[in-house]
C-alpha positions as CSV (number, residue, x, y, z in Angstrom):
1,X,25.3,40.1,14.6
2,X,22.6,38.9,12.2
3,X,23.5,35.9,10.1
4,X,22.0,35.7,6.7
5,X,19.3,33.0,6.3
6,X,19.6,30.7,3.4
7,X,16.3,30.2,1.8
8,X,15.1,27.0,0.1
9,X,13.8,27.5,-3.4
10,X,10.1,27.1,-3.6
11,X,8.8,24.3,-5.8
12,X,5.4,25.1,-7.4
13,X,2.8,22.6,-6.5
14,X,2.2,21.8,-10.1
15,X,5.8,20.6,-10.4
16,X,5.7,18.2,-7.5
17,X,3.7,15.4,-9.2
18,X,6.2,15.5,-12.1
19,X,9.2,15.2,-9.7
20,X,7.4,12.4,-7.8
21,X,6.6,10.6,-11.0
22,X,10.3,10.8,-12.2
23,X,11.5,9.5,-8.8
24,X,8.9,6.7,-8.9
25,X,9.9,5.7,-12.4
26,X,13.6,5.7,-11.6
27,X,13.0,3.8,-8.4
28,X,10.9,1.2,-10.2
29,X,13.6,0.7,-12.9
30,X,16.3,0.3,-10.3
31,X,14.3,-2.1,-8.1
32,X,13.3,-4.2,-11.1
33,X,16.9,-4.4,-12.2
34,X,17.9,-6.0,-9.0
35,X,15.8,-9.1,-9.9
36,X,18.6,-10.6,-12.1
37,X,21.2,-10.0,-9.3
38,X,19.1,-11.8,-6.7
39,X,18.4,-14.7,-9.0
40,X,22.1,-15.2,-9.8
41,X,22.8,-15.1,-6.0
42,X,20.2,-17.7,-5.4
43,X,21.8,-20.1,-7.9
44,X,24.9,-20.1,-5.9
45,X,23.1,-22.2,-3.3
46,X,22.5,-25.1,-5.7
47,X,18.8,-24.4,-6.5
48,X,17.4,-24.3,-10.0
49,X,15.1,-21.9,-11.9
50,X,11.9,-23.9,-11.1
51,X,12.5,-23.6,-7.4
52,X,13.7,-20.0,-7.4
53,X,10.7,-18.7,-9.4
54,X,8.4,-20.8,-7.3
55,X,9.4,-19.0,-4.1
56,X,9.4,-15.6,-5.8
57,X,5.8,-16.1,-6.9
58,X,4.6,-17.8,-3.7
59,X,5.6,-14.8,-1.6
60,X,4.4,-12.3,-4.2
61,X,0.9,-14.0,-4.7
62,X,-0.8,-12.4,-1.7
63,X,0.2,-8.9,-2.7
64,X,-1.1,-9.4,-6.2
65,X,-4.4,-10.9,-5.0
66,X,-4.9,-7.9,-2.8
67,X,-4.1,-5.6,-5.8
68,X,-6.6,-7.5,-7.9
69,X,-9.3,-7.3,-5.2
70,X,-8.7,-3.6,-4.6
71,X,-8.9,-2.9,-8.4
72,X,-12.0,-5.1,-8.7
73,X,-13.7,-3.2,-5.9
74,X,-13.0,0.1,-7.7
75,X,-14.3,-1.3,-11.0
76,X,-17.5,-2.6,-9.4
77,X,-18.1,0.9,-8.0
78,X,-17.9,2.1,-11.6
79,X,-20.3,-0.7,-12.7
80,X,-17.6,-2.5,-14.8
81,X,-17.8,-6.2,-14.0
82,X,-15.5,-8.7,-15.7
83,X,-17.0,-10.7,-18.5
84,X,-16.2,-14.4,-19.3
85,X,-14.1,-13.2,-22.3
86,X,-12.2,-10.9,-20.0
87,X,-11.4,-13.7,-17.6
88,X,-10.2,-15.9,-20.4
89,X,-8.0,-13.1,-21.8
90,X,-6.5,-12.4,-18.3
91,X,-5.6,-16.1,-17.9
92,X,-4.0,-16.2,-21.4
93,X,-2.1,-13.0,-20.9
94,X,-1.0,-14.0,-17.4
95,X,0.3,-17.3,-18.7
96,X,2.2,-15.8,-21.6
97,X,3.3,-12.4,-20.3
98,X,4.2,-13.1,-16.7
99,X,4.6,-16.9,-16.2
100,X,6.2,-17.9,-19.5
101,X,8.3,-14.8,-19.9
102,X,9.6,-14.9,-16.3
103,X,10.4,-18.7,-16.4
104,X,12.4,-18.3,-19.7
105,X,14.2,-15.3,-18.1
106,X,15.1,-17.3,-15.0
107,X,16.3,-20.2,-17.1
108,X,18.5,-17.9,-19.3
109,X,20.1,-16.4,-16.2
110,X,21.7,-19.8,-15.4
111,X,23.9,-19.3,-18.5
112,X,24.5,-15.5,-19.1
113,X,25.6,-12.6,-17.0
114,X,23.0,-10.2,-15.5
115,X,24.4,-7.4,-17.7
116,X,23.7,-9.3,-21.0
117,X,20.3,-10.5,-19.8
118,X,19.2,-6.9,-19.0
119,X,20.4,-5.6,-22.4
120,X,18.5,-8.4,-24.2
121,X,15.3,-7.7,-22.3
122,X,15.7,-4.0,-23.1
123,X,15.1,-4.8,-26.8
124,X,11.4,-5.3,-25.8
125,X,10.2,-2.0,-27.3
126,X,11.8,-2.9,-30.7
127,X,10.0,-6.3,-30.6
128,X,6.7,-4.5,-29.9
129,X,7.3,-2.4,-33.0
130,X,8.1,-5.5,-35.1
131,X,5.0,-7.3,-33.8
132,X,2.9,-4.3,-34.7
133,X,4.2,-4.4,-38.2
134,X,3.6,-8.2,-38.6
135,X,0.2,-8.4,-36.9
136,X,-1.4,-5.0,-37.5
137,X,0.6,-4.0,-40.7
138,X,1.7,-0.8,-39.0
139,X,4.5,0.8,-41.1
140,X,8.0,1.2,-39.5
141,X,9.5,4.6,-39.9
142,X,13.0,4.6,-41.3
143,X,14.2,6.3,-38.2
144,X,12.9,3.4,-36.1
145,X,14.6,0.9,-38.3
146,X,17.9,2.6,-37.8
147,X,17.3,2.8,-34.0
148,X,16.5,-0.9,-33.9
149,X,19.6,-1.7,-35.9
150,X,21.7,0.3,-33.4
151,X,20.1,-1.5,-30.4
152,X,20.7,-5.0,-31.8
153,X,24.2,-4.2,-32.8
154,X,24.9,-3.3,-29.1
155,X,23.5,-6.6,-27.9
156,X,25.5,-8.5,-30.5
157,X,28.6,-6.7,-29.4
158,X,28.3,-7.9,-25.8
159,X,27.1,-11.3,-26.9
160,X,30.1,-12.0,-29.1
161,X,32.4,-10.8,-26.3
162,X,30.8,-13.2,-23.7
163,X,30.8,-16.0,-26.3
164,X,34.6,-15.7,-26.6
165,X,35.2,-16.7,-23.0
166,X,32.0,-18.4,-21.8
167,X,31.4,-20.8,-24.6
168,X,28.3,-22.2,-26.2
169,X,26.2,-21.8,-23.0
170,X,25.9,-18.1,-23.8
171,X,24.1,-19.0,-27.1
172,X,21.5,-21.1,-25.2
173,X,21.1,-18.6,-22.4
174,X,20.7,-15.6,-24.7
175,X,18.1,-17.5,-26.8
176,X,16.1,-18.1,-23.6
177,X,16.3,-14.5,-22.5
178,X,15.4,-13.3,-26.0
179,X,12.4,-15.7,-26.0
180,X,11.4,-14.1,-22.7
181,X,11.6,-10.6,-24.2
182,X,9.5,-11.8,-27.2
183,X,6.7,-13.4,-25.1
184,X,6.5,-10.2,-23.0
185,X,6.2,-8.2,-26.2
186,X,3.3,-10.4,-27.3
187,X,1.7,-9.7,-23.9
188,X,2.1,-6.0,-24.4
189,X,0.7,-6.0,-28.0
190,X,-2.4,-8.0,-27.1
191,X,-3.1,-6.4,-23.8
192,X,-3.7,-2.9,-25.2
193,X,-7.5,-3.2,-25.7
194,X,-8.0,-5.2,-22.5
195,X,-6.2,-2.5,-20.5
196,X,-8.5,0.1,-21.9
197,X,-11.5,-2.0,-21.0
198,X,-10.7,-3.2,-17.5
199,X,-7.9,-1.0,-16.3
200,X,-4.2,-1.5,-15.8
201,X,-4.2,-2.2,-12.1
202,X,-6.9,-4.8,-12.5
203,X,-5.1,-6.6,-15.4
204,X,-1.8,-6.6,-13.6
205,X,-3.3,-7.8,-10.3
206,X,-5.1,-10.8,-11.8
207,X,-2.7,-11.7,-14.6
208,X,0.2,-11.8,-12.2
209,X,-1.9,-13.9,-9.8
210,X,-2.5,-16.4,-12.6
211,X,1.3,-16.4,-13.3
212,X,2.0,-17.1,-9.6
213,X,-0.4,-20.1,-9.6
214,X,1.3,-21.4,-12.8
215,X,4.7,-21.3,-11.1
216,X,3.4,-23.2,-8.1
217,X,1.7,-25.8,-10.3
218,X,4.9,-26.1,-12.3
219,X,6.9,-26.8,-9.2
220,X,4.4,-29.4,-8.0
221,X,4.5,-31.3,-11.3
222,X,8.2,-31.1,-12.0
223,X,9.8,-31.4,-8.6
224,X,9.3,-33.6,-5.5
225,X,8.1,-31.7,-2.4
226,X,11.5,-32.4,-0.8
227,X,12.9,-29.9,-3.3
228,X,11.1,-27.2,-1.4
229,X,13.6,-27.6,1.4
230,X,16.2,-25.0,0.6
231,X,18.9,-23.0,2.5
232,X,17.4,-20.2,4.5
233,X,19.4,-17.7,2.4
234,X,17.3,-18.8,-0.6
235,X,14.1,-18.0,1.2
236,X,15.4,-14.5,2.2
237,X,16.5,-13.8,-1.4
238,X,13.1,-15.1,-2.6
239,X,11.3,-12.7,-0.3
240,X,13.6,-9.8,-1.4
241,X,12.9,-10.7,-5.0
242,X,9.2,-10.9,-4.5
243,X,8.7,-7.7,-2.5
244,X,11.5,-5.3,-3.6
245,X,12.0,-6.5,-7.2
246,X,8.5,-7.7,-8.3
247,X,5.6,-6.1,-6.3
248,X,7.2,-2.7,-5.5
249,X,8.4,-1.9,-9.1
250,X,4.9,-2.8,-10.5
251,X,3.3,-0.3,-8.2
252,X,6.0,2.4,-8.6
253,X,5.8,2.3,-12.4
254,X,2.0,2.3,-12.5
255,X,2.0,5.4,-10.1
256,X,4.7,7.0,-12.3
257,X,2.6,6.5,-15.4
258,X,-0.3,8.3,-13.7
259,X,1.8,11.3,-13.0
260,X,4.2,11.7,-16.0
261,X,2.7,9.4,-18.7
262,X,3.9,6.2,-20.2
263,X,6.4,7.7,-22.6
264,X,8.4,9.6,-20.0
265,X,8.2,6.7,-17.6
266,X,9.7,4.4,-20.2
267,X,12.5,6.9,-21.0
268,X,13.3,7.2,-17.3
269,X,13.4,3.5,-17.0
270,X,16.5,3.5,-19.3
271,X,18.6,3.7,-16.2
272,X,17.6,0.1,-15.6
273,X,20.4,-1.5,-17.6
274,X,23.0,0.8,-16.1
275,X,21.7,-0.2,-12.6
276,X,22.0,-3.9,-13.5
277,X,25.5,-3.5,-14.8
278,X,26.6,-1.6,-11.7
279,X,25.0,-4.1,-9.3
280,X,26.4,-7.0,-11.3
281,X,30.0,-5.6,-11.0
282,X,29.5,-4.6,-7.3
283,X,27.7,-7.7,-6.0
284,X,28.5,-10.5,-8.5
285,X,32.0,-9.4,-9.5
286,X,30.9,-9.5,-13.2
287,X,33.4,-8.0,-15.7
288,X,33.1,-4.4,-16.8
289,X,34.9,-3.5,-19.9
290,X,34.8,-1.3,-23.0
291,X,32.7,-4.0,-24.8
292,X,29.9,-4.0,-22.3
293,X,30.0,-0.2,-22.0
294,X,29.8,0.3,-25.8
295,X,27.1,-2.3,-26.2
296,X,25.0,-0.7,-23.4
297,X,25.3,2.8,-25.0
298,X,24.2,1.4,-28.3
299,X,21.2,-0.4,-26.9
300,X,20.1,2.6,-24.8
301,X,20.6,4.9,-27.7
302,X,18.5,2.8,-30.0
303,X,15.7,2.3,-27.5
304,X,15.7,6.0,-26.7
305,X,15.2,6.9,-30.4
306,X,12.4,4.3,-30.7
307,X,10.7,5.6,-27.6
308,X,11.0,9.2,-28.5
309,X,9.8,8.8,-32.0
310,X,6.9,6.6,-30.7
311,X,5.9,9.3,-28.2
312,X,5.8,11.9,-31.0
């Protein structure tokens, strides 16, 4: 008896980079979403934001230095050395976009849930649009205005729900996280020309290295060295945060952009808030109700319209 052989559909070679890009973009979004979960877990051991971010950046620093050195070697091969102005811009953008933004985010996570934090951070594309209008006088299409209104209404819905049972701390924490999203939007707006001149990998490698050094200096100034003695669980969580939720997402997203472009990578990254909410419920026992679900759909819908219209 001859049994039929089930054939596997052949995927054209031209489609493989696109599929790989989508998988990388999705993996990067999910991995980055785990950052808030790990930070919240670390706080359960009695450490503060200064200490948590110090260990995250301390462990991530060697990876980012290697990334910068590799990108620098590639750039030198193309005869594109960094100028003094480039170095100054990298230091400034690293301070604003990676150090200050990350620190404000970690502070905010002491007061709000991981779900609300992710939704606020996801307003970043709308802040970029607003900054483009304020700084470069770029007109905002009515469709984008509507989309931004939808996104902000979603965040406000979840915010008011948390405020009703968590108290005034939610106001302070939400303000800190929103400031984090705003500072990162400033970084994105001002990094455009620098990225074109020196390359994305080069900028990310050196700017994040600057941020890591800022976090280490902050700990040395604000905390005694004895504060570095923490439970071993905090060290493991810091290593997980640094490698899985910091270095890996940066590399995956950049490789995804190379394969499928920035617009599709950004749209694929919309699974990030859903991943944070799922992990928050599963790992942190955070509440999941109709208010969070409705707010998430509003935020994702508004950002999708902004991203899609921007891509066109």
